[in-house]
C-alpha positions as CSV (number, residue, x, y, z in Angstrom):
1,M,-25.6,-25.5,46.8
2,S,-23.2,-26.2,43.9
3,R,-20.1,-24.2,43.2
4,K,-21.6,-22.9,40.0
5,N,-24.6,-21.4,41.9
6,E,-22.3,-19.8,44.4
7,M,-20.5,-18.0,41.6
8,L,-23.8,-16.8,40.1
9,E,-25.0,-15.4,43.5
10,E,-21.6,-13.8,44.3
11,Y,-21.2,-12.0,41.0
12,D,-24.1,-10.0,39.4
13,F,-23.3,-8.8,35.9
14,S,-26.9,-7.9,35.1
15,K,-26.0,-4.2,34.8
16,G,-22.6,-4.8,33.1
17,K,-21.8,-3.5,29.7
18,R,-20.1,-5.7,27.1
19,G,-16.6,-4.5,26.3
20,P,-16.5,-1.0,27.8
21,V,-13.4,0.8,26.7
22,I,-11.9,3.9,28.2
23,P,-11.5,6.2,25.2
24,Q,-8.0,7.5,24.6
25,K,-7.5,11.0,23.4
26,G,-6.5,11.1,19.8
27,K,-7.3,7.4,19.2
28,T,-10.2,5.8,17.4
29,R,-11.2,2.2,17.8
30,I,-11.8,0.4,14.5
31,T,-12.0,-3.1,13.2
32,I,-10.1,-4.0,10.0
33,F,-8.8,-7.0,8.2
34,I,-5.1,-7.2,7.8
35,D,-3.3,-10.0,6.0
36,T,-2.0,-12.6,8.5
37,D,1.6,-12.4,7.2
38,I,1.6,-8.6,7.5
39,L,0.3,-8.7,11.1
40,E,2.8,-11.3,12.1
41,W,5.6,-9.2,10.6
42,F,4.5,-6.2,12.7
43,R,4.1,-8.3,15.8
44,D,7.6,-9.8,15.4
45,E,9.2,-6.3,14.7
46,A,7.3,-4.8,17.6
47,E,8.5,-7.5,20.0
48,R,12.1,-7.1,18.8
49,E,11.9,-3.3,19.3
50,G,10.1,-3.6,22.6
51,Q,6.9,-1.7,21.6
52,G,3.3,-2.6,20.7
53,Y,2.5,-3.8,17.2
54,Q,-0.3,-1.2,16.9
55,T,2.3,1.5,17.6
56,S,4.5,0.0,14.8
57,I,1.6,0.0,12.4
58,N,0.7,3.6,13.3
59,Q,4.3,4.7,12.7
60,A,4.5,2.9,9.4
61,L,1.3,4.6,8.2
62,R,2.6,8.0,9.5
63,N,5.8,7.5,7.6
64,Y,3.9,6.7,4.5
65,I,1.7,9.8,4.6
66,K,4.7,12.0,5.1
67,Q,6.2,10.9,1.8
68,D,6.4,13.2,-1.2
69,K,3.2,15.3,-1.2
70,R,3.5,16.7,-4.7
71,P,0.7,15.9,-7.1
72,I,1.2,12.8,-9.1
73,Q,1.5,14.8,-12.3
74,E,4.5,16.6,-11.0
75,I,6.2,13.4,-10.0
76,V,5.5,11.8,-13.4
77,K,6.9,14.8,-15.2
78,E,10.1,14.7,-13.2
79,V,10.6,11.0,-13.8
80,V,10.0,11.4,-17.6
81,R,12.4,14.4,-17.8
82,N,15.1,12.4,-15.9
83,E,14.6,9.4,-18.2
84,L,14.8,11.6,-21.3
85,R,18.0,13.1,-20.1
86,V,19.5,9.6,-19.6
87,L,18.4,8.6,-23.1
88,K,19.8,11.8,-24.6
89,K,23.2,11.2,-23.0
90,A,23.2,7.6,-24.2
91,S,22.7,8.6,-27.8
């Protein structure tokens, strides 16, 4: 009997499931496309900081959504008012 046949007899994966994953509470598994340079940057940063790159991506997204939550109209009004003040002082 060849070594290949021994392996087939020794291991029976007929009832196995492809890629079973133990779900983690509060996590959702997705597939997305990320630009290669962005992914490389997160991997490099994560390695330097000693954490996983997915953790770094999650933190960056979390930081982004915690930014200014005012409606865009309020932000634009504030910027325009500030610019008008600067112009008024300059004239």
